[in-house]
TINUNU-578996 format. One record per residue: residue number from 0; z, x, y of N, C-alpha, C, O in turn. Coordinates in Angstrom, 3 decimals. Atoms other than C-alpha are relative to their C-alpha. Layout:
REM residues N
[NUM, [Z, X, Y], [Z, X, Y], [Z, X, Y], [Z, X, Y]]
...
END
This chain:
REM residues 170
[0, [0.499, 0.593, 1.176], [49.411, -25.668, 63.310], [-1.539, -0.037, 0.032], [-2.184, 0.118, -1.005]]
[1, [1.439, 0.013, -0.150], [45.880, -25.913, 64.619], [-0.556, 1.384, -0.300], [-1.648, 1.525, -0.851]]
[2, [0.436, -1.351, 0.293], [45.657, -22.161, 64.398], [-0.006, 0.267, -1.500], [-0.885, 0.961, -2.010]]
[3, [-0.062, -0.183, 1.446], [46.707, -22.269, 60.744], [-1.178, -0.687, -0.677], [-1.732, -0.163, -1.643]]
[4, [1.141, 0.704, 0.579], [44.002, -24.832, 59.990], [-1.283, 0.770, 0.261], [-2.156, 0.827, -0.605]]
[5, [1.180, -0.783, -0.335], [41.413, -22.686, 61.768], [-0.077, 1.235, -0.895], [-1.157, 1.612, -1.349]]
[6, [-0.039, -1.153, 0.895], [42.534, -19.667, 59.725], [-0.344, -0.403, -1.423], [-1.040, 0.331, -2.125]]
[7, [0.302, 0.488, 1.353], [42.368, -21.724, 56.514], [-1.491, -0.285, -0.156], [-2.069, -0.029, -1.212]]
[8, [1.427, 0.292, 0.070], [38.816, -22.844, 57.365], [-0.803, 1.299, -0.113], [-1.772, 1.378, -0.868]]
[9, [0.688, -1.288, 0.079], [37.745, -19.236, 57.938], [0.162, 0.594, -1.392], [-0.786, 1.164, -1.934]]
[10, [-0.235, -0.531, 1.334], [39.326, -18.235, 54.626], [-0.872, -0.697, -1.020], [-1.398, -0.056, -1.930]]
[11, [0.843, 0.741, 0.935], [37.448, -20.993, 52.812], [-1.455, 0.421, 0.138], [-2.165, 0.550, -0.859]]
[12, [1.372, -0.427, -0.216], [34.166, -19.927, 54.431], [-0.234, 1.400, -0.562], [-1.283, 1.671, -1.146]]
[13, [0.131, -1.361, 0.526], [34.785, -16.277, 53.521], [-0.028, 0.005, -1.517], [-0.741, 0.794, -2.137]]
[14, [-0.024, 0.091, 1.457], [35.581, -17.273, 49.946], [-1.311, -0.574, -0.504], [-1.818, -0.128, -1.534]]
[15, [1.234, 0.637, 0.446], [32.472, -19.465, 49.697], [-1.201, 0.916, 0.174], [-2.122, 0.864, -0.642]]
[16, [1.140, -0.862, -0.269], [30.106, -16.861, 51.158], [-0.220, 1.044, -1.100], [-1.367, 1.215, -1.514]]
[17, [0.258, -0.976, 1.041], [30.650, -14.127, 48.513], [-0.416, -0.628, -1.326], [-0.992, 0.070, -2.159]]
[18, [0.361, 0.625, 1.265], [30.134, -16.645, 45.691], [-1.507, -0.042, -0.172], [-1.974, 0.026, -1.309]]
[19, [1.455, 0.036, 0.092], [26.397, -16.830, 46.473], [-0.608, 1.388, -0.150], [-1.717, 1.511, -0.671]]
[20, [0.534, -1.358, 0.029], [25.931, -13.059, 46.724], [-0.110, 0.597, -1.404], [-1.020, 1.399, -1.615]]
[21, [0.209, -0.576, 1.336], [26.466, -12.212, 43.007], [-1.331, -0.421, -0.622], [-1.929, 0.369, -1.353]]
[22, [1.298, 0.421, 0.533], [23.361, -14.248, 42.112], [-1.114, 0.826, 0.619], [-2.074, 1.205, -0.051]]
[23, [0.976, -0.831, -0.675], [21.414, -12.322, 44.686], [0.009, 1.417, -0.562], [-1.044, 2.026, -0.750]]
[24, [-0.142, -1.334, 0.565], [22.753, -9.058, 43.296], [-0.610, 0.059, -1.409], [-1.289, 1.025, -1.755]]
[25, [0.573, 0.052, 1.363], [21.815, -10.072, 39.730], [-1.515, -0.101, 0.076], [-2.213, 0.554, -0.698]]
[26, [1.437, 0.150, -0.159], [18.341, -11.129, 40.880], [-0.658, 1.327, 0.399], [-1.698, 1.698, -0.146]]
[27, [0.545, -1.293, -0.436], [17.738, -7.816, 42.649], [0.055, 1.011, -1.144], [-0.899, 1.763, -1.346]]
[28, [-0.126, -0.933, 1.122], [19.011, -5.844, 39.639], [-1.041, -0.311, -1.078], [-1.620, 0.602, -1.666]]
[29, [0.999, 0.378, 1.006], [16.735, -7.824, 37.295], [-1.395, 0.405, 0.454], [-2.183, 0.899, -0.353]]
[30, [1.315, -0.403, -0.506], [13.703, -7.214, 39.532], [-0.192, 1.512, -0.065], [-1.272, 1.992, -0.410]]
[31, [0.087, -1.469, 0.077], [14.465, -3.493, 39.720], [-0.197, 0.441, -1.451], [-1.006, 1.327, -1.726]]
[32, [0.136, -0.358, 1.417], [14.868, -3.310, 35.923], [-1.400, -0.319, -0.519], [-1.982, 0.474, -1.260]]
[33, [1.359, 0.347, 0.436], [11.566, -5.129, 35.352], [-1.017, 0.952, 0.609], [-1.974, 1.345, -0.058]]
[34, [0.916, -0.940, -0.633], [9.828, -2.866, 37.842], [0.026, 1.358, -0.666], [-1.022, 1.969, -0.873]]
[35, [-0.115, -1.285, 0.703], [11.155, 0.258, 36.135], [-0.614, -0.073, -1.388], [-1.264, 0.875, -1.828]]
[36, [0.578, 0.158, 1.334], [10.162, -1.084, 32.722], [-1.520, -0.038, 0.056], [-2.189, 0.601, -0.756]]
[37, [1.455, 0.070, -0.129], [6.644, -1.934, 33.856], [-0.574, 1.348, 0.410], [-1.609, 1.770, -0.107]]
[38, [0.474, -1.315, -0.422], [6.264, 1.404, 35.615], [0.048, 1.016, -1.123], [-0.882, 1.804, -1.292]]
[39, [-0.111, -0.921, 1.139], [7.506, 3.327, 32.583], [-1.047, -0.281, -1.052], [-1.623, 0.648, -1.617]]
[40, [1.027, 0.360, 0.980], [5.174, 1.415, 30.277], [-1.368, 0.453, 0.473], [-2.140, 1.018, -0.303]]
[41, [1.284, -0.436, -0.544], [2.216, 2.063, 32.553], [-0.132, 1.518, -0.068], [-1.194, 2.042, -0.402]]
[42, [0.034, -1.458, 0.020], [3.122, 5.731, 32.781], [-0.236, 0.525, -1.412], [-1.056, 1.422, -1.610]]
[43, [0.108, -0.503, 1.375], [3.492, 6.204, 29.007], [-1.290, -0.435, -0.678], [-1.917, 0.368, -1.369]]
[44, [1.176, 0.504, 0.699], [0.619, 4.030, 27.806], [-1.280, 0.127, 0.810], [-2.364, 0.265, 0.243]]
[45, [1.184, 0.000, -0.837], [-1.728, 4.112, 30.746], [-0.544, 1.371, 0.298], [-1.736, 1.510, 0.572]]
[46, [0.480, -1.337, -0.342], [-1.930, 7.823, 31.342], [-0.563, 0.666, -1.243], [0.127, 0.842, -2.247]]
[47, [0.662, -0.682, 1.100], [-4.421, 9.535, 29.093], [-0.331, 1.406, 0.460], [-0.713, 1.615, 1.611]]
[48, [0.322, -1.370, -0.418], [-4.929, 13.275, 29.077], [-1.489, 0.133, 0.291], [-2.331, -0.386, -0.441]]
[49, [1.390, -0.226, -0.349], [-8.104, 14.323, 30.772], [-0.564, 1.083, -0.903], [0.127, 2.047, -1.231]]
[50, [0.580, -1.033, 0.869], [-10.503, 16.282, 28.597], [-0.063, 1.329, 0.732], [-0.409, 1.407, 1.911]]
[51, [-0.006, -1.340, -0.579], [-10.215, 19.979, 29.173], [-1.435, 0.479, 0.182], [-2.308, 0.218, -0.646]]
[52, [1.322, -0.557, -0.226], [-13.187, 21.703, 30.655], [-0.212, 1.163, -0.943], [0.684, 1.979, -1.160]]
[53, [0.309, -1.026, 0.975], [-14.906, 23.958, 28.178], [-0.809, 1.088, 0.679], [-1.835, 0.828, 1.306]]
[54, [0.760, -1.113, -0.553], [-15.996, 27.371, 29.273], [-1.031, 0.459, -1.022], [-0.909, 0.160, -2.210]]
[55, [1.094, -0.424, 0.868], [-19.116, 28.967, 27.836], [0.467, 0.949, -1.089], [-0.106, 0.956, -2.178]]
[56, [-0.453, -0.987, 0.971], [-17.176, 31.702, 26.037], [1.106, -0.509, -0.904], [1.671, 0.277, -1.664]]
[57, [-1.108, 0.545, 0.791], [-14.634, 29.382, 24.391], [-0.469, -0.267, -1.431], [-1.362, -1.087, -1.648]]
[58, [0.411, 0.144, 1.395], [-14.925, 29.648, 20.606], [0.467, -1.304, -0.617], [-0.199, -1.819, -1.516]]
[59, [-0.531, 1.229, 0.570], [-12.813, 26.561, 19.863], [-0.863, -1.198, 0.355], [-0.712, -2.253, -0.261]]
[60, [0.817, 1.117, -0.444], [-15.380, 24.365, 21.619], [-1.202, -0.232, -0.913], [-1.852, -1.271, -0.802]]
[61, [1.152, 0.167, 0.874], [-18.041, 24.877, 18.955], [0.262, -1.127, -0.992], [1.365, -1.232, -1.529]]
[62, [-0.201, 1.089, 0.959], [-18.580, 21.815, 16.755], [0.180, 0.547, -1.412], [-0.395, 1.568, -1.787]]
[63, [-0.260, -0.412, 1.383], [-17.337, 22.071, 13.206], [-1.167, -0.448, -0.867], [-1.535, -1.623, -0.873]]
[64, [1.134, 0.317, 0.861], [-20.202, 22.232, 10.763], [0.512, -0.514, -1.343], [1.512, -0.011, -1.855]]
[65, [-0.438, 0.508, 1.294], [-19.923, 20.217, 7.555], [-0.192, 1.048, -1.091], [-1.066, 1.911, -1.005]]
[66, [0.060, -0.916, 1.129], [-19.344, 22.083, 4.320], [-1.169, -0.415, -0.895], [-1.024, -1.269, -1.770]]
[67, [1.196, 0.377, 0.747], [-22.854, 21.903, 2.907], [0.132, 0.325, -1.477], [-0.383, -0.403, -2.325]]
[68, [-0.160, -0.377, 1.409], [-21.885, 23.679, -0.285], [0.826, -1.056, -0.727], [0.546, -1.366, -1.885]]
[69, [-0.808, 1.057, 0.611], [-19.251, 21.016, -0.970], [-0.845, -1.255, -0.206], [-0.784, -1.885, -1.262]]
[70, [0.841, 1.189, 0.116], [-21.716, 18.216, -0.290], [-1.028, 0.137, -1.112], [-1.400, -0.852, -1.744]]
[71, [0.971, -0.225, 1.076], [-24.174, 19.800, -2.718], [0.635, -0.140, -1.384], [-0.065, -0.332, -2.378]]
[72, [-0.685, 0.077, 1.295], [-21.536, 19.678, -5.454], [0.576, -1.376, -0.301], [1.091, -1.588, -1.399]]
[73, [-0.611, 1.321, 0.200], [-20.418, 16.032, -5.010], [-1.056, -0.996, -0.443], [-2.128, -1.101, 0.153]]
[74, [0.865, 1.061, 0.520], [-22.012, 13.244, -7.037], [0.760, -1.315, 0.080], [1.875, -1.428, -0.428]]
[75, [-0.641, 1.305, -0.156], [-21.221, 9.627, -6.159], [-0.638, -1.011, -0.940], [-1.860, -1.152, -0.997]]
[76, [0.461, 1.124, 0.801], [-21.469, 6.797, -8.632], [-0.116, -1.229, 0.899], [0.610, -1.352, 1.885]]
[77, [0.074, 1.266, -0.718], [-22.560, 3.407, -7.353], [1.263, -0.797, -0.284], [1.866, -0.639, -1.345]]
[78, [-1.208, 0.811, 0.244], [-19.677, 0.936, -6.940], [-0.212, -0.943, -1.176], [-1.333, -1.381, -1.436]]
[79, [0.067, 0.942, 1.109], [-18.887, -1.254, -9.927], [1.307, -0.767, -0.116], [2.336, -0.358, 0.421]]
[80, [-1.158, 0.871, 0.194], [-16.482, -4.007, -10.946], [0.276, -0.087, -1.489], [-0.636, -0.293, -2.290]]
[81, [-0.405, 0.119, 1.398], [-14.521, -4.054, -14.202], [1.199, -0.939, -0.098], [1.949, -1.114, 0.861]]
[82, [-1.176, 0.827, 0.275], [-11.982, -6.417, -15.748], [1.143, 0.914, -0.414], [0.956, 1.851, -1.190]]
[83, [-1.204, -0.675, 0.474], [-8.449, -5.112, -16.110], [0.975, -1.086, -0.432], [0.970, -2.188, 0.117]]
[84, [-0.954, 0.965, 0.504], [-5.693, -6.854, -18.019], [1.118, -0.172, 1.009], [1.828, 0.778, 1.339]]
[85, [-1.032, 0.292, -0.981], [-3.393, -8.548, -15.541], [1.181, -0.680, -0.661], [1.383, -0.580, -1.871]]
[86, [-1.197, 0.692, 0.474], [-0.254, -10.600, -15.874], [-0.351, -1.427, -0.386], [-0.033, -2.366, 0.343]]
[87, [0.324, 1.324, 0.501], [-1.576, -13.518, -17.893], [-1.340, -0.541, 0.455], [-1.807, -1.539, -0.095]]
[88, [1.309, 0.449, -0.443], [-4.845, -13.906, -16.040], [-0.846, 1.222, 0.336], [-0.308, 2.285, 0.647]]
[89, [0.859, -1.177, -0.207], [-7.874, -11.655, -15.558], [0.060, 0.499, 1.441], [0.117, -0.285, 2.388]]
[90, [0.033, -0.658, -1.306], [-7.863, -9.195, -12.675], [-1.258, 0.862, 0.028], [-1.774, 1.266, -1.014]]
[91, [1.226, -0.764, -0.161], [-10.820, -7.300, -11.302], [0.268, 1.245, 0.842], [1.026, 1.216, 1.811]]
[92, [-0.106, -1.257, -0.715], [-11.083, -3.723, -10.140], [-1.380, 0.366, 0.511], [-2.307, 0.575, -0.272]]
[93, [1.235, -0.500, -0.594], [-13.829, -2.781, -7.718], [0.264, 1.444, 0.367], [1.254, 1.769, 1.023]]
[94, [-0.272, -1.420, -0.122], [-14.199, 0.940, -7.666], [-1.278, 0.772, 0.275], [-2.351, 0.423, -0.218]]
[95, [1.063, -0.967, -0.172], [-16.410, 3.729, -6.427], [0.609, 1.377, -0.197], [1.672, 1.689, 0.340]]
[96, [-0.516, -1.316, 0.380], [-15.970, 7.227, -7.773], [-1.000, 1.066, 0.415], [-2.212, 0.873, 0.331]]
[97, [0.816, -1.180, -0.271], [-17.252, 10.604, -6.638], [0.565, 1.137, -0.837], [1.780, 1.276, -0.980]]
[98, [-0.409, -1.136, 0.822], [-17.161, 13.677, -8.839], [-0.357, 1.291, 0.732], [-1.501, 1.493, 1.140]]
[99, [0.258, -1.321, -0.557], [-16.788, 17.149, -7.393], [-0.279, 0.934, -1.164], [0.582, 1.163, -2.013]]
[100, [0.431, -0.856, 1.104], [-18.699, 19.468, -9.689], [0.276, 1.469, 0.334], [0.496, 1.816, 1.494]]
[101, [-0.287, -1.415, -0.236], [-18.151, 23.206, -10.138], [-1.172, 0.736, 0.646], [-0.956, 1.720, 1.352]]
[102, [1.182, -0.623, -0.608], [-21.736, 24.114, -9.108], [-1.001, -1.082, 0.409], [-0.944, -2.204, -0.096]]
[103, [1.051, 0.970, -0.334], [-24.693, 22.392, -7.465], [-0.898, -0.327, -1.204], [-1.429, -1.434, -1.300]]
[104, [0.800, 0.260, 1.202], [-26.559, 22.761, -10.780], [0.680, -1.030, -0.895], [0.012, -1.829, -1.551]]
[105, [-0.738, 0.981, 0.800], [-23.810, 20.771, -12.497], [-0.201, -1.399, 0.559], [-0.185, -2.383, -0.181]]
[106, [0.284, 1.315, -0.597], [-24.485, 17.975, -10.027], [-1.316, -0.545, -0.529], [-1.436, -1.741, -0.794]]
[107, [1.280, 0.440, 0.563], [-28.051, 17.847, -11.269], [0.171, -0.480, -1.435], [-0.469, -1.448, -1.847]]
[108, [-0.238, 0.416, 1.385], [-26.785, 17.619, -14.850], [0.664, -1.376, -0.054], [0.261, -2.226, -0.850]]
[109, [-0.691, 1.291, 0.037], [-24.420, 14.727, -14.104], [-0.921, -1.121, 0.490], [-0.803, -2.259, 0.037]]
[110, [0.973, 0.999, -0.436], [-27.230, 12.923, -12.258], [-0.913, -0.416, -1.147], [-1.310, -1.577, -1.236]]
[111, [0.865, 0.330, 1.136], [-29.337, 13.111, -15.410], [0.755, -0.775, -1.085], [0.126, -1.388, -1.947]]
[112, [-0.813, 0.700, 0.995], [-26.457, 11.653, -17.463], [0.789, -1.157, 0.628], [1.874, -1.498, 0.156]]
[113, [-0.733, 1.026, -0.725], [-25.472, 8.881, -15.067], [0.340, -1.206, -0.880], [1.401, -1.804, -0.700]]
[114, [-0.292, 1.136, 0.882], [-25.689, 6.173, -17.755], [1.209, 0.297, -0.884], [2.062, -0.569, -1.080]]
[115, [-1.153, -0.376, 0.824], [-23.250, 8.062, -19.996], [1.288, 0.038, 0.832], [2.349, -0.380, 0.369]]
[116, [-1.178, -0.095, -0.859], [-20.892, 8.691, -17.093], [0.498, -1.394, 0.376], [1.704, -1.643, 0.350]]
[117, [-0.408, 1.373, -0.328], [-20.893, 5.015, -16.040], [0.613, -0.682, -1.213], [1.617, -1.383, -1.082]]
[118, [-0.540, 0.604, 1.220], [-20.317, 3.920, -19.638], [1.405, 0.516, -0.285], [2.317, -0.260, -0.571]]
[119, [-1.314, -0.601, 0.225], [-17.436, 6.343, -20.067], [1.026, -0.533, 0.992], [2.159, -0.842, 0.621]]
[120, [-0.902, 0.479, -1.048], [-15.905, 5.227, -16.781], [0.378, -1.458, -0.224], [1.550, -1.818, -0.117]]
[121, [-0.268, 1.433, 0.208], [-16.230, 1.505, -17.518], [0.877, -0.216, -1.222], [1.799, -1.031, -1.176]]
[122, [-0.830, 0.153, 1.196], [-14.785, 1.845, -21.029], [1.440, 0.437, 0.255], [2.379, -0.218, -0.199]]
[123, [-1.347, -0.470, -0.307], [-11.825, 3.840, -19.752], [0.736, -1.003, 0.883], [1.892, -1.332, 0.614]]
[124, [-0.650, 0.945, -0.914], [-11.084, 1.410, -16.921], [0.302, -1.333, -0.663], [1.336, -1.941, -0.388]]
[125, [-0.219, 1.279, 0.681], [-11.455, -1.665, -19.136], [1.174, 0.055, -0.960], [1.763, -0.977, -1.280]]
[126, [-1.123, -0.135, 0.927], [-8.817, -0.294, -21.479], [1.348, 0.054, 0.718], [2.394, 0.008, 0.072]]
[127, [-1.242, -0.129, -0.767], [-6.245, -0.014, -18.679], [0.569, -1.364, 0.362], [-0.162, -2.342, 0.519]]
[128, [-0.681, 1.190, -0.510], [-3.683, -2.609, -17.681], [0.239, 0.190, 1.489], [0.198, 1.309, 2.000]]
[129, [-0.233, -0.061, -1.435], [-2.966, -3.450, -14.080], [1.214, 0.866, 0.328], [1.204, 1.598, 1.317]]
[130, [-1.207, -0.800, -0.248], [0.479, -1.862, -14.313], [-0.266, 1.493, -0.184], [0.439, 2.324, 0.389]]
[131, [0.333, -1.412, 0.224], [-1.136, 1.387, -15.518], [-0.626, 0.654, 1.228], [-0.487, 1.861, 1.428]]
[132, [0.766, -0.588, -1.099], [-3.213, 1.844, -12.371], [0.488, -0.445, 1.376], [-0.161, -0.139, 2.376]]
[133, [-0.429, 0.542, -1.286], [-1.193, 0.155, -9.631], [0.796, 0.990, 0.859], [0.835, 0.830, 2.079]]
[134, [-0.781, -0.938, -0.805], [1.009, 3.082, -8.555], [-0.708, 1.362, 0.075], [-1.737, 1.579, -0.565]]
[135, [0.608, -1.311, -0.228], [0.263, 6.650, -7.465], [-0.133, 0.799, -1.300], [-1.176, 1.397, -1.566]]
[136, [0.030, -0.772, 1.247], [1.159, 8.222, -10.809], [-1.075, -0.520, -0.942], [-1.757, 0.261, -1.607]]
[137, [1.027, 0.594, 0.855], [-1.094, 5.792, -12.662], [-1.398, 0.398, 0.437], [-2.262, 0.676, -0.394]]
[138, [1.315, -0.399, -0.499], [-4.025, 6.617, -10.422], [-0.252, 1.487, -0.260], [-1.376, 1.876, -0.577]]
[139, [0.150, -1.429, 0.280], [-3.402, 10.355, -10.831], [-0.329, 0.228, -1.487], [-1.181, 1.053, -1.817]]
[140, [0.314, -0.106, 1.436], [-3.371, 9.962, -14.632], [-1.409, -0.498, -0.293], [-2.116, 0.083, -1.116]]
[141, [1.355, 0.518, 0.181], [-6.544, 7.876, -14.438], [-1.028, 1.043, 0.432], [-2.050, 1.204, -0.235]]
[142, [0.914, -1.056, -0.440], [-8.242, 10.673, -12.484], [-0.106, 1.102, -1.052], [-1.201, 1.573, -1.359]]
[143, [0.006, -1.047, 1.031], [-7.212, 13.226, -15.114], [-0.763, -0.450, -1.240], [-1.582, 0.297, -1.775]]
[144, [0.696, 0.526, 1.179], [-8.400, 11.012, -17.996], [-1.505, -0.073, 0.244], [-2.302, 0.300, -0.617]]
[145, [1.418, 0.140, -0.308], [-11.694, 10.324, -16.284], [-0.685, 1.362, 0.076], [-1.805, 1.525, -0.409]]
[146, [0.564, -1.356, -0.084], [-12.281, 14.002, -15.527], [-0.224, 0.576, -1.401], [-1.279, 1.147, -1.676]]
[147, [0.129, -0.525, 1.367], [-11.637, 14.952, -19.182], [-1.133, -0.685, -0.762], [-1.903, -0.027, -1.461]]
[148, [1.046, 0.729, 0.740], [-13.914, 12.225, -20.545], [-1.394, 0.332, 0.510], [-2.325, 0.492, -0.279]]
[149, [1.321, -0.342, -0.538], [-16.775, 13.001, -18.183], [-0.355, 1.440, -0.365], [-1.508, 1.730, -0.683]]
[150, [0.269, -1.390, 0.405], [-16.428, 16.725, -18.912], [-0.443, 0.076, -1.458], [-1.242, 0.943, -1.810]]
[151, [0.398, -0.026, 1.413], [-16.768, 15.938, -22.634], [-1.450, -0.443, -0.185], [-2.059, -0.124, -1.207]]
[152, [1.410, 0.408, 0.122], [-20.192, 14.360, -21.978], [-0.961, 1.035, 0.560], [-2.159, 0.974, 0.282]]
[153, [0.866, -1.007, -0.616], [-21.521, 17.343, -20.024], [-0.160, 1.216, -0.907], [0.755, 1.569, -1.651]]
[154, [0.273, -1.177, 0.819], [-23.117, 20.370, -21.683], [0.420, 1.290, 0.706], [1.178, 2.080, 0.144]]
[155, [-0.282, -1.270, -0.662], [-22.895, 23.150, -19.098], [0.876, -0.159, 1.240], [1.701, 0.711, 1.519]]
[156, [-0.769, 0.178, -1.223], [-21.407, 21.739, -15.896], [1.416, -0.485, -0.277], [1.761, -0.834, -1.405]]
[157, [-1.396, 0.406, 0.140], [-17.786, 20.834, -15.263], [0.433, -0.757, 1.247], [0.088, -0.367, 2.363]]
[158, [-0.554, 0.754, -1.113], [-16.039, 18.234, -13.087], [1.267, 0.708, 0.473], [2.205, 0.910, -0.299]]
[159, [-1.187, -0.643, -0.581], [-13.572, 19.958, -10.754], [1.058, -1.047, 0.336], [2.233, -0.885, 0.005]]
[160, [-0.950, 1.049, -0.372], [-11.993, 16.786, -9.385], [-0.708, -1.341, 0.087], [-1.920, -1.416, 0.285]]
[161, [0.478, 1.374, -0.100], [-12.389, 13.016, -9.352], [0.532, -0.557, 1.311], [1.719, -0.431, 1.612]]
[162, [-0.375, 0.543, -1.304], [-12.360, 11.304, -5.966], [-0.250, -1.500, 0.009], [-1.381, -1.937, -0.203]]
[163, [0.182, 1.442, -0.131], [-11.755, 7.568, -5.585], [-0.375, -0.298, 1.443], [0.438, -0.100, 2.346]]
[164, [0.406, 0.331, -1.362], [-13.747, 6.469, -2.553], [0.179, -1.481, 0.295], [0.131, -1.897, 1.453]]
[165, [-0.321, 1.421, -0.151], [-13.043, 2.772, -3.147], [0.792, -0.418, -1.217], [0.434, -0.081, -2.346]]
[166, [-0.879, 0.395, 1.103], [-10.282, 1.217, -5.238], [0.697, -1.296, 0.421], [1.709, -1.265, 1.121]]
[167, [-0.530, 1.304, -0.400], [-9.604, -2.521, -4.851], [0.271, -0.827, -1.246], [-0.613, -1.009, -2.082]]
[168, [-0.360, 0.886, 1.102], [-7.738, -4.737, -7.321], [0.181, -1.393, 0.560], [0.857, -1.595, 1.569]]
[169, [-0.120, 1.380, -0.448], [-8.059, -8.476, -6.993], [0.370, -0.883, -1.160], [0.520, -2.093, -0.992]]
END
């Protein structure tokens, strides 16, 4: 009987010992998972490609020169603010517009008519509602309308495209 009690005590100790080991196993697995996650994050975010060495004969290494002819054809209006009809209360549109002209000479013409161009632009924008200019299609139509109206004020030059460089509604 004493032997049976000794065997029972060993069985209880063996049963109690494995109960603590699953926590240890979970702890080790969690530490390994965190280590892999941190290592993967460091590898993906921390490693940056080193700049390639440029040889003297490499044509792709030359800096890109700005399109001077394009810059000579673009005329920028100063920014301005206009009222647009909102939903029951006044809304304001702050806008800056650039006009791409067909020739550099046309840019000189539009510079000499800047008062007419600003007037035309302000009158057109003031006639618009907020819903007319809030989506992409509305802005595209506004560009077309503005191009046509500015072209009607010019004698020899022509606006190729209208570029919105600032467009904020408040």
